[in-house]
C-alpha positions as semicolon CSV with decimal commas, in nm:
position;residue;x (nm);y (nm);z (nm)
1;X;-2,558;-0,605;-1,886
2;X;-2,262;-0,632;-1,648
3;X;-1,951;-0,418;-1,734
4;X;-1,590;-0,433;-1,624
5;X;-1,327;-0,162;-1,620
6;X;-1,024;-0,251;-1,834
7;X;-0,692;-0,073;-1,799
8;X;-0,432;-0,097;-2,060
9;X;-0,115;0,061;-2,191
10;X;-0,071;0,183;-2,551
11;X;0,225;0,260;-2,772
12;X;0,179;0,452;-3,086
13;X;0,363;0,646;-3,347
14;X;0,158;0,959;-3,416
15;X;0,288;1,051;-3,752
16;X;-0,031;0,955;-3,943
17;X;-0,274;1,078;-3,691
18;X;-0,448;1,396;-3,577
19;X;-0,370;1,320;-3,224
20;X;-0,520;1,113;-2,938
21;X;-0,859;1,268;-2,913
22;X;-1,151;1,147;-3,123
23;X;-1,282;1,425;-3,346
24;X;-1,594;1,419;-3,548
25;X;-1,737;1,100;-3,715
26;X;-1,557;1,173;-4,043
27;X;-1,218;1,204;-3,886
28;X;-1,263;0,924;-3,619
29;X;-1,017;0,692;-3,810
30;X;-0,751;0,969;-3,810
31;X;-0,721;0,968;-3,432
32;X;-0,566;0,695;-3,178
33;X;-0,874;0,698;-2,968
34;X;-1,100;0,660;-3,254
35;X;-0,897;0,365;-3,396
36;X;-0,913;0,172;-3,068
37;X;-1,275;0,242;-3,013
38;X;-1,364;0,122;-3,346
39;X;-1,180;-0,217;-3,297
40;X;-1,322;-0,259;-2,940
41;X;-1,670;-0,185;-3,082
42;X;-1,637;-0,449;-3,352
43;X;-1,527;-0,707;-3,085
44;X;-1,823;-0,648;-2,861
45;X;-2,080;-0,593;-3,147
46;X;-2,135;-0,239;-3,044
47;X;-2,150;0,095;-3,211
48;X;-1,840;0,302;-3,184
49;X;-2,025;0,568;-2,999
50;X;-2,106;0,325;-2,731
51;X;-1,727;0,271;-2,651
52;X;-1,540;0,549;-2,457
53;X;-1,156;0,505;-2,420
54;X;-1,028;0,731;-2,163
55;X;-0,658;0,822;-2,170
56;X;-0,435;0,980;-1,916
57;X;-0,419;1,286;-2,142
58;X;-0,429;1,394;-2,498
59;X;-0,136;1,408;-2,735
60;X;-0,126;1,640;-3,030
61;X;-0,106;1,561;-3,399
62;X;0,222;1,394;-3,478
63;X;0,317;1,333;-3,119
64;X;0,412;0,970;-3,011
65;X;0,362;0,755;-2,702
66;X;0,583;0,473;-2,560
67;X;0,332;0,410;-2,264
68;X;0,014;0,594;-2,283
69;X;-0,238;0,458;-2,020
70;X;-0,614;0,427;-2,087
71;X;-0,921;0,259;-1,942
72;X;-1,253;0,157;-2,083
73;X;-1,575;0,014;-1,945
74;X;-1,668;-0,290;-2,172
75;X;-1,932;-0,570;-2,129
76;X;-1,793;-0,866;-1,932
77;X;-1,731;-1,213;-2,076
78;X;-1,402;-1,160;-2,237
79;X;-1,042;-1,203;-2,079
80;X;-0,801;-0,903;-2,091
81;X;-0,567;-1,140;-2,299
82;X;-0,851;-1,191;-2,555
83;X;-0,916;-0,834;-2,587
84;X;-0,549;-0,755;-2,621
85;X;-0,488;-1,007;-2,875
86;X;-0,794;-0,907;-3,083
87;X;-0,697;-0,539;-3,085
88;X;-0,337;-0,614;-3,183
89;X;-0,470;-0,816;-3,460
90;X;-0,682;-0,546;-3,610
91;X;-0,526;-0,214;-3,500
92;X;-0,280;-0,063;-3,756
93;X;0,103;-0,161;-3,711
94;X;0,170;0,187;-3,562
95;X;-0,071;0,131;-3,263
96;X;-0,022;-0,154;-3,008
97;X;-0,186;-0,212;-2,668
98;X;-0,022;-0,423;-2,392
99;X;-0,053;-0,477;-2,013
100;X;-0,430;-0,510;-2,038
101;X;-0,597;-0,607;-1,707
102;X;-0,919;-0,547;-1,512
103;X;-0,918;-0,272;-1,242
104;X;-1,173;-0,138;-0,984
105;X;-1,474;0,024;-1,143
106;X;-1,370;0,373;-1,021
107;X;-1,022;0,391;-1,172
108;X;-0,978;0,673;-1,404
109;X;-0,673;0,694;-1,607
110;X;-0,680;1,078;-1,628
111;X;-0,795;1,177;-1,280
112;X;-0,577;0,915;-1,092
113;X;-0,246;1,005;-1,283
114;X;0,010;1,147;-1,052
115;X;0,295;1,260;-1,278
116;X;0,394;1,220;-1,647
117;X;0,725;1,178;-1,815
118;X;0,784;1,318;-2,165
119;X;1,090;1,290;-2,389
120;X;1,192;1,513;-2,670
121;X;1,461;1,404;-2,905
122;X;1,681;1,625;-3,121
123;X;1,928;1,510;-3,389
124;X;2,207;1,745;-3,448
125;X;2,305;1,534;-3,763
126;X;2,082;1,404;-4,041
127;X;1,896;1,124;-3,869
128;X;1,862;0,767;-4,003
129;X;1,548;0,689;-4,213
130;X;1,446;0,459;-3,927
131;X;1,432;0,756;-3,688
132;X;1,323;1,038;-3,901
133;X;0,967;1,040;-3,772
134;X;1,056;1,032;-3,394
135;X;1,342;1,287;-3,381
136;X;1,367;1,654;-3,496
137;X;1,668;1,723;-3,714
138;X;1,815;2,056;-3,567
139;X;2,155;2,122;-3,721
140;X;2,248;2,412;-3,494
141;X;2,537;2,516;-3,295
142;X;2,411;2,515;-2,933
143;X;2,575;2,603;-2,588
144;X;2,437;2,284;-2,413
145;X;2,562;2,395;-2,076
146;X;2,351;2,724;-2,098
147;X;2,060;2,520;-2,194
148;X;2,100;2,285;-1,889
149;X;2,145;2,579;-1,654
150;X;1,839;2,762;-1,796
151;X;1,623;2,456;-1,776
152;X;1,632;2,464;-1,399
153;X;1,428;2,793;-1,399
154;X;1,141;2,591;-1,514
155;X;1,137;2,354;-1,218
156;X;0,874;2,385;-0,946
157;X;0,523;2,520;-0,962
158;X;0,459;2,817;-1,196
159;X;0,197;2,963;-1,411
160;X;0,305;2,826;-1,752
161;X;0,038;3,033;-1,960
162;X;0,322;3,203;-2,167
163;X;0,466;2,860;-2,256
164;X;0,152;2,725;-2,386
165;X;-0,077;2,762;-2,703
166;X;-0,378;2,824;-2,495
167;X;-0,574;3,137;-2,593
168;X;-0,843;3,171;-2,314
169;X;-0,914;2,930;-2,037
170;X;-1,111;2,937;-1,717
171;X;-0,899;2,640;-1,600
172;X;-0,579;2,675;-1,397
173;X;-0,262;2,715;-1,601
174;X;-0,046;2,642;-1,297
175;X;0,164;2,326;-1,327
176;X;0,450;2,170;-1,146
177;X;0,775;2,035;-1,319
178;X;0,976;1,797;-1,095
179;X;1,266;1,722;-1,316
180;X;1,427;1,836;-1,640
181;X;1,722;1,653;-1,785
182;X;1,907;1,735;-2,108
183;X;2,128;1,443;-2,194
184;X;2,381;1,440;-2,485
185;X;2,338;1,134;-2,707
186;X;2,539;0,985;-2,992
187;X;2,349;1,192;-3,243
188;X;2,198;1,472;-3,053
189;X;1,997;1,556;-2,746
190;X;1,737;1,403;-2,527
191;X;1,522;1,621;-2,312
192;X;1,351;1,453;-2,027
193;X;1,035;1,639;-1,863
194;X;0,869;1,502;-1,549
195;X;0,573;1,684;-1,388
196;X;0,218;1,675;-1,278
197;X;0,071;1,777;-1,597
198;X;0,148;1,991;-1,917
199;X;-0,056;2,246;-2,097
200;X;-0,118;2,240;-2,470
201;X;0,207;2,248;-2,660
202;X;0,389;2,337;-2,335
203;X;0,687;2,086;-2,371
204;X;0,742;2,193;-2,733
205;X;0,750;2,561;-2,641
206;X;0,978;2,486;-2,350
207;X;1,221;2,302;-2,598
208;X;1,187;2,586;-2,846
209;X;1,282;2,828;-2,561
210;X;1,587;2,630;-2,451
211;X;1,699;2,612;-2,820
212;X;1,690;2,971;-2,831
213;X;1,907;2,993;-2,509
214;X;2,142;2,756;-2,674
215;X;2,181;2,982;-2,974
216;X;2,238;3,279;-2,778
217;X;1,894;3,450;-2,858
218;X;1,771;3,422;-2,507
219;X;1,925;3,419;-2,164
220;X;1,810;3,251;-1,832
221;X;1,717;3,591;-1,713
222;X;1,465;3,610;-2,009
223;X;1,283;3,303;-1,876
224;X;1,191;3,492;-1,551
225;X;1,058;3,794;-1,758
226;X;0,859;3,563;-1,976
227;X;0,692;3,399;-1,668
228;X;0,618;3,742;-1,548
229;X;0,478;3,866;-1,874
230;X;0,218;3,575;-1,923
231;X;0,262;3,645;-2,306
232;X;0,318;3,355;-2,542
233;X;0,480;3,573;-2,799
234;X;0,779;3,630;-2,565
235;X;0,854;3,262;-2,521
236;X;1,048;3,052;-2,772
237;X;0,929;2,887;-3,095
238;X;0,705;2,579;-3,114
239;X;0,931;2,279;-3,172
240;X;0,806;2,034;-3,420
241;X;0,567;1,761;-3,293
242;X;0,766;1,475;-3,433
243;X;1,039;1,489;-3,166
244;X;0,800;1,444;-2,871
245;X;0,703;1,117;-2,684
246;X;0,476;1,055;-2,393
247;X;0,737;0,817;-2,218
248;X;0,546;0,711;-1,909
249;X;0,247;0,785;-1,671
250;X;0,294;0,740;-1,303
251;X;0,008;0,653;-1,059
């Protein structure tokens, strides 16, 4: 049987899901990956175990995506448009795929990704019911200028182990952040993070740390000592998942 490599983008609201990654068979339907694999398996008359959708990276429970990128090897015979239309007909309304097209066999959505952009949205006033699942209500008095100044200490290449939820790992915890912006919006703040990769819960901990700077609980000098300590407990709190969105993946 001949196979083709299909690349596509995905947007999803992660509120109802345990994250991107497929878990055990009993919880397959509670993950984004599991949902998509089930629909593709039905389209091609395969078992779900025979379909492996590879994403640019995992998103945790409750985290959203505006443009996650994935690829999957499927039997030939159907056009990208047919696959896209079928998936969007049978996927839940909080998951949609788009920009489906065939790519070279060796394309890998995770290994070939260069940088990723994440957004974290905070509402300083009670959010609209239409935005309550994608923004964190944070009614605090914040020194935004101090937050902006302190955010620049995260730029460049560092060992971010203190700003992650990783317990032990043999893999490198060095990551590079190219850009951090904190933009004031009509209702609150929008954080933009661009970098070559992010550790587990890293962005949410960075946001929590910057919030503590804004509250006066931490200073920009504390950020330097947190890096040096390599100790998670010295960094800020873990901001809620609902405010975080994988915005774009760059190749």
